[in-house]
DRENDRENGU-709299 format. One record per residue (C-alpha): x, y, z; residue in three letters; residue number from 1. Coordinates in Angstrom, 1 decimal. Layout:
<sezas>
<X:X&Y:Y&Z:Z&kolza:ALA&kolro:NUM> $
...
</sezas>
This chain:
<sezas>
<X:102.7&Y:118.3&Z:81.0&kolza:MET&kolro:1> $
<X:99.6&Y:120.0&Z:79.5&kolza:VAL&kolro:2> $
<X:99.7&Y:123.8&Z:79.1&kolza:ASP&kolro:3> $
<X:96.8&Y:125.0&Z:81.2&kolza:LEU&kolro:4> $
<X:97.3&Y:128.7&Z:80.8&kolza:ARG&kolro:5> $
<X:94.0&Y:130.5&Z:79.9&kolza:PRO&kolro:6> $
<X:93.8&Y:131.0&Z:76.2&kolza:GLY&kolro:7> $
<X:96.4&Y:128.5&Z:75.3&kolza:SER&kolro:8> $
<X:93.9&Y:126.6&Z:73.2&kolza:PHE&kolro:9> $
<X:90.7&Y:127.9&Z:71.8&kolza:GLY&kolro:10> $
<X:88.1&Y:127.3&Z:69.0&kolza:ALA&kolro:11> $
<X:84.4&Y:128.0&Z:68.6&kolza:VAL&kolro:12> $
<X:81.7&Y:126.5&Z:66.4&kolza:LEU&kolro:13> $
<X:82.0&Y:128.2&Z:63.0&kolza:GLY&kolro:14> $
<X:79.1&Y:129.6&Z:61.0&kolza:VAL&kolro:15> $
<X:79.6&Y:127.0&Z:58.2&kolza:THR&kolro:16> $
<X:79.7&Y:124.1&Z:60.6&kolza:ALA&kolro:17> $
<X:76.6&Y:125.5&Z:62.5&kolza:TRP&kolro:18> $
<X:74.5&Y:125.7&Z:59.3&kolza:GLU&kolro:19> $
<X:75.7&Y:122.4&Z:58.0&kolza:ALA&kolro:20> $
<X:74.6&Y:120.8&Z:61.3&kolza:ALA&kolro:21> $
<X:71.1&Y:122.3&Z:61.0&kolza:GLY&kolro:22> $
<X:71.5&Y:124.3&Z:64.2&kolza:LEU&kolro:23> $
<X:69.0&Y:127.2&Z:64.6&kolza:PRO&kolro:24> $
<X:70.2&Y:130.5&Z:63.4&kolza:ALA&kolro:25> $
<X:70.5&Y:133.4&Z:65.8&kolza:GLY&kolro:26> $
<X:70.7&Y:131.4&Z:69.0&kolza:VAL&kolro:27> $
<X:73.6&Y:132.3&Z:71.3&kolza:ASP&kolro:28> $
<X:74.8&Y:129.0&Z:72.9&kolza:LEU&kolro:29> $
<X:77.7&Y:130.7&Z:74.7&kolza:THR&kolro:30> $
<X:75.3&Y:132.7&Z:76.9&kolza:GLY&kolro:31> $
<X:74.1&Y:129.6&Z:78.8&kolza:ILE&kolro:32> $
<X:77.7&Y:128.5&Z:79.2&kolza:LEU&kolro:33> $
<X:78.7&Y:131.8&Z:80.9&kolza:ALA&kolro:34> $
<X:76.0&Y:131.2&Z:83.5&kolza:GLU&kolro:35> $
<X:77.3&Y:127.9&Z:84.7&kolza:GLN&kolro:36> $
<X:78.5&Y:127.7&Z:88.3&kolza:PRO&kolro:37> $
<X:81.8&Y:125.8&Z:87.6&kolza:TYR&kolro:38> $
<X:84.6&Y:126.3&Z:85.1&kolza:PRO&kolro:39> $
<X:83.9&Y:124.4&Z:81.9&kolza:LEU&kolro:40> $
<X:86.5&Y:122.1&Z:80.4&kolza:VAL&kolro:41> $
<X:84.5&Y:121.9&Z:77.1&kolza:PHE&kolro:42> $
<X:81.0&Y:122.0&Z:75.7&kolza:ALA&kolro:43> $
<X:79.9&Y:120.5&Z:72.4&kolza:THR&kolro:44> $
<X:76.7&Y:119.9&Z:70.5&kolza:VAL&kolro:45> $
<X:75.5&Y:116.3&Z:70.7&kolza:SER&kolro:46> $
<X:72.2&Y:114.6&Z:69.9&kolza:GLY&kolro:47> $
<X:70.4&Y:114.7&Z:66.5&kolza:ALA&kolro:48> $
<X:72.5&Y:117.7&Z:65.3&kolza:HIS&kolro:49> $
<X:75.7&Y:115.7&Z:65.8&kolza:LEU&kolro:50> $
<X:74.1&Y:112.6&Z:64.4&kolza:TYR&kolro:51> $
<X:73.0&Y:114.3&Z:61.2&kolza:GLY&kolro:52> $
<X:69.2&Y:114.0&Z:61.4&kolza:PHE&kolro:53> $
<X:67.8&Y:117.1&Z:63.3&kolza:PRO&kolro:54> $
<X:64.3&Y:118.2&Z:62.8&kolza:SER&kolro:55> $
<X:63.3&Y:121.8&Z:62.3&kolza:THR&kolro:56> $
<X:62.0&Y:121.8&Z:65.9&kolza:ASP&kolro:57> $
<X:64.8&Y:119.7&Z:67.5&kolza:SER&kolro:58> $
<X:66.1&Y:120.9&Z:70.8&kolza:ASP&kolro:59> $
<X:69.8&Y:121.6&Z:71.1&kolza:VAL&kolro:60> $
<X:71.8&Y:119.1&Z:73.3&kolza:ASP&kolro:61> $
<X:74.9&Y:120.5&Z:74.8&kolza:LEU&kolro:62> $
<X:77.3&Y:118.1&Z:76.6&kolza:ARG&kolro:63> $
<X:80.6&Y:118.6&Z:78.3&kolza:GLY&kolro:64> $
<X:82.7&Y:118.5&Z:81.4&kolza:ALA&kolro:65> $
<X:83.4&Y:121.0&Z:84.2&kolza:HIS&kolro:66> $
<X:85.7&Y:121.3&Z:87.2&kolza:LEU&kolro:67> $
<X:84.3&Y:121.1&Z:90.7&kolza:LEU&kolro:68> $
<X:86.3&Y:123.1&Z:93.3&kolza:PRO&kolro:69> $
<X:88.7&Y:121.0&Z:95.5&kolza:VAL&kolro:70> $
<X:86.7&Y:121.8&Z:98.6&kolza:GLU&kolro:71> $
<X:83.6&Y:120.0&Z:97.1&kolza:ASP&kolro:72> $
<X:85.7&Y:116.8&Z:96.8&kolza:LEU&kolro:73> $
<X:87.6&Y:116.5&Z:100.1&kolza:ILE&kolro:74> $
<X:84.8&Y:116.8&Z:102.6&kolza:GLY&kolro:75> $
<X:82.4&Y:114.2&Z:104.0&kolza:LEU&kolro:76> $
<X:79.5&Y:115.1&Z:101.6&kolza:ALA&kolro:77> $
<X:79.2&Y:113.2&Z:98.4&kolza:GLN&kolro:78> $
<X:79.6&Y:115.8&Z:95.6&kolza:PRO&kolro:79> $
<X:77.0&Y:116.3&Z:92.9&kolza:THR&kolro:80> $
<X:79.1&Y:115.4&Z:89.8&kolza:GLU&kolro:81> $
<X:76.6&Y:116.0&Z:87.1&kolza:THR&kolro:82> $
<X:75.0&Y:119.4&Z:86.4&kolza:HIS&kolro:83> $
<X:71.9&Y:119.7&Z:84.2&kolza:THR&kolro:84> $
<X:70.1&Y:122.8&Z:82.9&kolza:VAL&kolro:85> $
<X:67.1&Y:122.8&Z:80.6&kolza:MET&kolro:86> $
<X:66.0&Y:126.2&Z:79.4&kolza:THR&kolro:87> $
<X:64.4&Y:128.0&Z:76.4&kolza:ASP&kolro:88> $
<X:66.4&Y:130.6&Z:74.6&kolza:ARG&kolro:89> $
<X:64.7&Y:132.6&Z:71.8&kolza:GLU&kolro:90> $
<X:62.2&Y:129.8&Z:71.2&kolza:GLY&kolro:91> $
<X:64.8&Y:127.0&Z:71.1&kolza:VAL&kolro:92> $
<X:65.0&Y:124.4&Z:73.9&kolza:GLU&kolro:93> $
<X:68.5&Y:124.0&Z:75.2&kolza:LEU&kolro:94> $
<X:69.5&Y:120.9&Z:77.2&kolza:ASP&kolro:95> $
<X:72.9&Y:121.2&Z:78.9&kolza:LEU&kolro:96> $
<X:74.5&Y:118.3&Z:80.8&kolza:VAL&kolro:97> $
<X:78.1&Y:118.4&Z:82.1&kolza:THR&kolro:98> $
<X:80.0&Y:116.0&Z:84.3&kolza:HIS&kolro:99> $
<X:82.8&Y:116.8&Z:86.7&kolza:ASP&kolro:100> $
<X:86.1&Y:116.0&Z:84.9&kolza:LEU&kolro:101> $
<X:86.8&Y:113.1&Z:87.2&kolza:ARG&kolro:102> $
<X:83.5&Y:111.4&Z:86.5&kolza:LYS&kolro:103> $
<X:83.8&Y:112.2&Z:82.8&kolza:PHE&kolro:104> $
<X:87.2&Y:110.4&Z:82.6&kolza:VAL&kolro:105> $
<X:85.9&Y:107.5&Z:84.6&kolza:ARG&kolro:106> $
<X:83.1&Y:107.1&Z:82.0&kolza:LEU&kolro:107> $
<X:85.7&Y:107.2&Z:79.2&kolza:MET&kolro:108> $
<X:87.5&Y:104.3&Z:80.9&kolza:LEU&kolro:109> $
<X:84.3&Y:102.3&Z:81.2&kolza:ARG&kolro:110> $
<X:84.0&Y:101.9&Z:77.4&kolza:ARG&kolro:111> $
<X:81.2&Y:104.4&Z:77.2&kolza:ASN&kolro:112> $
<X:80.8&Y:105.4&Z:73.5&kolza:GLY&kolro:113> $
<X:78.4&Y:108.2&Z:74.4&kolza:TYR&kolro:114> $
<X:80.9&Y:110.3&Z:76.2&kolza:VAL&kolro:115> $
<X:83.5&Y:109.8&Z:73.5&kolza:LEU&kolro:116> $
<X:81.0&Y:111.0&Z:70.9&kolza:GLU&kolro:117> $
<X:80.5&Y:114.1&Z:73.0&kolza:GLN&kolro:118> $
<X:84.3&Y:114.6&Z:73.5&kolza:LEU&kolro:119> $
<X:85.1&Y:114.2&Z:69.8&kolza:LEU&kolro:120> $
<X:82.1&Y:116.1&Z:68.5&kolza:SER&kolro:121> $
<X:83.3&Y:118.5&Z:65.8&kolza:PRO&kolro:122> $
<X:80.5&Y:120.9&Z:66.9&kolza:LEU&kolro:123> $
<X:82.6&Y:122.7&Z:69.6&kolza:VAL&kolro:124> $
<X:81.0&Y:125.5&Z:71.5&kolza:VAL&kolro:125> $
<X:83.6&Y:125.9&Z:74.2&kolza:HIS&kolro:126> $
<X:87.1&Y:124.4&Z:74.5&kolza:THR&kolro:127> $
<X:90.3&Y:124.5&Z:76.6&kolza:THR&kolro:128> $
<X:93.7&Y:123.0&Z:76.8&kolza:ALA&kolro:129> $
<X:92.3&Y:120.2&Z:78.9&kolza:VAL&kolro:130> $
<X:89.7&Y:119.4&Z:76.2&kolza:HIS&kolro:131> $
<X:92.5&Y:119.2&Z:73.7&kolza:ALA&kolro:132> $
<X:94.4&Y:116.8&Z:75.9&kolza:ALA&kolro:133> $
<X:91.4&Y:114.6&Z:76.4&kolza:LEU&kolro:134> $
<X:90.8&Y:114.5&Z:72.6&kolza:VAL&kolro:135> $
<X:94.5&Y:113.4&Z:72.2&kolza:GLU&kolro:136> $
<X:94.1&Y:110.6&Z:74.7&kolza:LEU&kolro:137> $
<X:90.7&Y:109.4&Z:73.5&kolza:ALA&kolro:138> $
<X:92.1&Y:106.8&Z:71.1&kolza:PRO&kolro:139> $
<X:93.8&Y:105.0&Z:74.0&kolza:LEU&kolro:140> $
<X:90.6&Y:104.1&Z:75.7&kolza:VAL&kolro:141> $
<X:88.9&Y:102.5&Z:72.6&kolza:LEU&kolro:142> $
<X:88.4&Y:98.8&Z:72.9&kolza:THR&kolro:143> $
<X:86.5&Y:96.1&Z:71.0&kolza:ARG&kolro:144> $
<X:84.1&Y:96.0&Z:73.9&kolza:HIS&kolro:145> $
<X:82.7&Y:99.4&Z:72.9&kolza:HIS&kolro:146> $
<X:80.6&Y:97.2&Z:70.5&kolza:ALA&kolro:147> $
<X:78.5&Y:96.3&Z:73.6&kolza:HIS&kolro:148> $
<X:77.6&Y:99.9&Z:74.1&kolza:HIS&kolro:149> $
<X:76.3&Y:100.3&Z:70.5&kolza:TYR&kolro:150> $
<X:74.6&Y:96.9&Z:70.5&kolza:ARG&kolro:151> $
<X:72.7&Y:97.8&Z:73.7&kolza:GLY&kolro:152> $
<X:71.8&Y:101.3&Z:72.6&kolza:PHE&kolro:153> $
<X:70.5&Y:100.0&Z:69.3&kolza:ALA&kolro:154> $
<X:68.4&Y:97.4&Z:71.1&kolza:ALA&kolro:155> $
<X:66.9&Y:100.0&Z:73.4&kolza:THR&kolro:156> $
<X:66.0&Y:102.4&Z:70.5&kolza:GLN&kolro:157> $
<X:64.6&Y:99.5&Z:68.4&kolza:ARG&kolro:158> $
<X:62.2&Y:98.7&Z:71.2&kolza:ARG&kolro:159> $
<X:61.2&Y:102.3&Z:71.4&kolza:LEU&kolro:160> $
<X:60.6&Y:102.4&Z:67.7&kolza:PHE&kolro:161> $
<X:58.5&Y:99.2&Z:68.0&kolza:ASP&kolro:162> $
<X:56.4&Y:101.0&Z:70.6&kolza:THR&kolro:163> $
<X:56.0&Y:104.4&Z:69.1&kolza:THR&kolro:164> $
<X:56.5&Y:103.9&Z:65.4&kolza:GLY&kolro:165> $
<X:58.5&Y:107.2&Z:65.3&kolza:GLU&kolro:166> $
<X:61.4&Y:107.8&Z:62.9&kolza:LEU&kolro:167> $
<X:63.6&Y:109.3&Z:65.6&kolza:LYS&kolro:168> $
<X:64.3&Y:106.0&Z:67.5&kolza:PRO&kolro:169> $
<X:64.6&Y:104.1&Z:64.2&kolza:LEU&kolro:170> $
<X:67.3&Y:106.5&Z:62.9&kolza:LEU&kolro:171> $
<X:69.0&Y:106.2&Z:66.3&kolza:TYR&kolro:172> $
<X:69.0&Y:102.5&Z:65.9&kolza:THR&kolro:173> $
<X:70.6&Y:102.6&Z:62.5&kolza:PHE&kolro:174> $
<X:73.1&Y:105.2&Z:63.6&kolza:ARG&kolro:175> $
<X:74.2&Y:103.2&Z:66.6&kolza:ALA&kolro:176> $
<X:74.7&Y:100.0&Z:64.7&kolza:LEU&kolro:177> $
<X:76.6&Y:101.8&Z:61.9&kolza:LEU&kolro:178> $
<X:78.8&Y:103.7&Z:64.4&kolza:THR&kolro:179> $
<X:79.6&Y:100.5&Z:66.1&kolza:GLY&kolro:180> $
<X:80.5&Y:98.7&Z:62.9&kolza:VAL&kolro:181> $
<X:82.7&Y:101.6&Z:61.7&kolza:HIS&kolro:182> $
<X:84.5&Y:101.8&Z:65.1&kolza:LEU&kolro:183> $
<X:85.2&Y:98.1&Z:65.2&kolza:MET&kolro:184> $
<X:86.4&Y:98.1&Z:61.6&kolza:ARG&kolro:185> $
<X:88.5&Y:101.3&Z:61.6&kolza:THR&kolro:186> $
<X:89.2&Y:102.2&Z:65.2&kolza:GLY&kolro:187> $
<X:87.6&Y:105.6&Z:64.5&kolza:ARG&kolro:188> $
<X:84.6&Y:107.2&Z:66.1&kolza:MET&kolro:189> $
<X:82.1&Y:108.5&Z:63.5&kolza:LEU&kolro:190> $
<X:78.6&Y:109.5&Z:64.9&kolza:ALA&kolro:191> $
<X:77.3&Y:111.4&Z:61.9&kolza:HIS&kolro:192> $
<X:74.8&Y:109.2&Z:60.1&kolza:LEU&kolro:193> $
<X:75.0&Y:110.8&Z:56.6&kolza:PRO&kolro:194> $
<X:78.8&Y:110.4&Z:56.7&kolza:SER&kolro:195> $
<X:78.4&Y:106.8&Z:57.9&kolza:LEU&kolro:196> $
<X:76.2&Y:106.1&Z:54.8&kolza:LEU&kolro:197> $
<X:79.3&Y:107.0&Z:52.7&kolza:VAL&kolro:198> $
<X:81.8&Y:105.1&Z:54.8&kolza:ALA&kolro:199> $
<X:79.7&Y:101.9&Z:55.4&kolza:GLU&kolro:200> $
<X:77.3&Y:99.8&Z:53.3&kolza:ALA&kolro:201> $
<X:73.8&Y:100.8&Z:54.4&kolza:ALA&kolro:202> $
<X:70.2&Y:100.6&Z:53.2&kolza:PRO&kolro:203> $
<X:69.5&Y:102.9&Z:50.3&kolza:ALA&kolro:204> $
<X:66.3&Y:104.3&Z:51.9&kolza:TYR&kolro:205> $
<X:68.1&Y:105.9&Z:54.9&kolza:LEU&kolro:206> $
<X:68.5&Y:109.4&Z:53.2&kolza:PRO&kolro:207> $
<X:64.8&Y:109.4&Z:52.6&kolza:GLU&kolro:208> $
<X:64.1&Y:108.7&Z:56.3&kolza:LEU&kolro:209> $
<X:66.5&Y:111.4&Z:57.3&kolza:ILE&kolro:210> $
<X:64.7&Y:113.9&Z:55.0&kolza:ALA&kolro:211> $
<X:61.3&Y:112.8&Z:56.4&kolza:ALA&kolro:212> $
<X:62.4&Y:113.4&Z:60.0&kolza:LYS&kolro:213> $
<X:63.5&Y:116.9&Z:59.2&kolza:ARG&kolro:214> $
<X:60.0&Y:118.2&Z:59.1&kolza:SER&kolro:215> $
<X:58.7&Y:116.6&Z:62.3&kolza:ALA&kolro:216> $
<X:60.7&Y:115.6&Z:65.5&kolza:GLU&kolro:217> $
<X:58.1&Y:113.0&Z:66.4&kolza:HIS&kolro:218> $
<X:57.0&Y:112.0&Z:62.9&kolza:GLY&kolro:219> $
<X:56.2&Y:108.4&Z:62.0&kolza:GLY&kolro:220> $
<X:57.5&Y:106.0&Z:59.3&kolza:LEU&kolro:221> $
<X:54.3&Y:106.5&Z:57.4&kolza:ASP&kolro:222> $
<X:54.8&Y:103.5&Z:55.1&kolza:GLY&kolro:223> $
<X:58.2&Y:104.7&Z:53.7&kolza:LEU&kolro:224> $
<X:59.7&Y:101.3&Z:54.3&kolza:VAL&kolro:225> $
<X:57.9&Y:98.0&Z:54.8&kolza:ALA&kolro:226> $
<X:58.3&Y:96.4&Z:58.3&kolza:GLY&kolro:227> $
<X:59.8&Y:93.1&Z:57.0&kolza:PRO&kolro:228> $
<X:62.5&Y:95.1&Z:55.1&kolza:VAL&kolro:229> $
<X:63.4&Y:97.0&Z:58.2&kolza:LEU&kolro:230> $
<X:63.6&Y:93.9&Z:60.3&kolza:GLY&kolro:231> $
<X:65.8&Y:92.2&Z:57.7&kolza:ARG&kolro:232> $
<X:68.2&Y:95.2&Z:57.4&kolza:ASP&kolro:233> $
<X:68.5&Y:95.8&Z:61.1&kolza:LEU&kolro:234> $
<X:69.2&Y:92.1&Z:61.7&kolza:ALA&kolro:235> $
<X:71.9&Y:92.2&Z:59.0&kolza:GLU&kolro:236> $
<X:73.5&Y:95.3&Z:60.6&kolza:LEU&kolro:237> $
<X:73.5&Y:93.6&Z:64.0&kolza:ALA&kolro:238> $
<X:75.2&Y:90.6&Z:62.6&kolza:SER&kolro:239> $
<X:77.8&Y:92.8&Z:60.9&kolza:ARG&kolro:240> $
<X:78.5&Y:94.5&Z:64.3&kolza:LEU&kolro:241> $
<X:79.0&Y:91.0&Z:65.8&kolza:ASP&kolro:242> $
<X:81.4&Y:90.1&Z:63.0&kolza:GLU&kolro:243> $
<X:83.2&Y:93.4&Z:63.1&kolza:ALA&kolro:244> $
<X:83.7&Y:93.0&Z:66.9&kolza:GLN&kolro:245> $
<X:85.1&Y:89.5&Z:66.4&kolza:HIS&kolro:246> $
<X:87.5&Y:90.7&Z:63.7&kolza:ASP&kolro:247> $
<X:88.4&Y:94.0&Z:65.3&kolza:SER&kolro:248> $
<X:92.1&Y:94.9&Z:66.0&kolza:ARG&kolro:249> $
<X:91.0&Y:97.1&Z:68.9&kolza:LEU&kolro:250> $
<X:92.4&Y:96.0&Z:72.3&kolza:PRO&kolro:251> $
<X:90.5&Y:94.1&Z:75.0&kolza:GLU&kolro:252> $
<X:91.3&Y:96.7&Z:77.7&kolza:GLN&kolro:253> $
<X:91.5&Y:100.5&Z:77.6&kolza:PRO&kolro:254> $
<X:94.9&Y:102.2&Z:78.1&kolza:ALA&kolro:255> $
<X:95.9&Y:105.7&Z:79.1&kolza:GLY&kolro:256> $
<X:94.5&Y:105.6&Z:82.7&kolza:SER&kolro:257> $
<X:97.8&Y:106.9&Z:84.1&kolza:ALA&kolro:258> $
<X:97.9&Y:109.8&Z:81.6&kolza:GLN&kolro:259> $
<X:94.2&Y:110.6&Z:82.2&kolza:LEU&kolro:260> $
<X:94.7&Y:110.5&Z:86.0&kolza:ASP&kolro:261> $
<X:97.6&Y:113.0&Z:85.7&kolza:ASP&kolro:262> $
<X:95.4&Y:115.2&Z:83.5&kolza:LEU&kolro:263> $
<X:92.6&Y:115.3&Z:86.1&kolza:VAL&kolro:264> $
<X:94.9&Y:116.0&Z:89.0&kolza:VAL&kolro:265> $
<X:96.8&Y:118.7&Z:87.0&kolza:THR&kolro:266> $
<X:93.7&Y:120.4&Z:85.8&kolza:ALA&kolro:267> $
<X:92.1&Y:120.4&Z:89.3&kolza:ARG&kolro:268> $
<X:95.2&Y:121.9&Z:91.0&kolza:LEU&kolro:269> $
<X:95.6&Y:124.5&Z:88.3&kolza:ALA&kolro:270> $
<X:92.0&Y:125.6&Z:88.7&kolza:ASP&kolro:271> $
<X:92.3&Y:125.7&Z:92.5&kolza:SER&kolro:272> $
<X:95.4&Y:127.9&Z:92.2&kolza:ALA&kolro:273> $
<X:93.6&Y:130.6&Z:90.2&kolza:ARG&kolro:274> $
</sezas>
């Protein structure tokens, strides 16, 4: 049984981690969390700061999970399970999206790499014992079919790059493919592109593209890499993802549904008893 007593588990984003991620100095992310209508299970930084290629003018993406009250779930009305807030704090745009814990766990079991990246983000702004339990159970839901998530996300971002010519979707494309390859090969989730460049073979020009994006959120490729070279390298990475999925030792189906169900029920009842 998970210890759900308040204060039984806690951590906050440290100054060193904050600066290393390129997050804006002097912005209080905890303030917006305190204003939310439901108890938060966790909140982490996602988006370009997590992926390792923020721009100086990037907004801050906060993602997480909350707990709806029991009365919102047992009546006739369909509950609103996702809560979104977009606001500006001290000149920095903050984008907060949280799901009710039940929805979040269902997404985990649907081979959704995006929610796992949020859950396992090292950039933790708010945490609880339930968050710690989710992190512990996360490896059980990983499957070889998570490759489909990264393949599809990369294809979407590639089309966006082909339309706009911006560096942002191009870096998202490379990041998704490399995360998928690494996950299939090692069974470990790694979303940080600079770290992926150390862990996996990747084009030598990617650090230059990351540096170029830093100065402009919507900056273009500006001839840094020739189109045929990009096409060749992206096709090669897509093929590596296919091969890594074929050879992966990850299971076909997620596990841990019983443990996750128990966690959702326990957390909900503990919150309603307060």
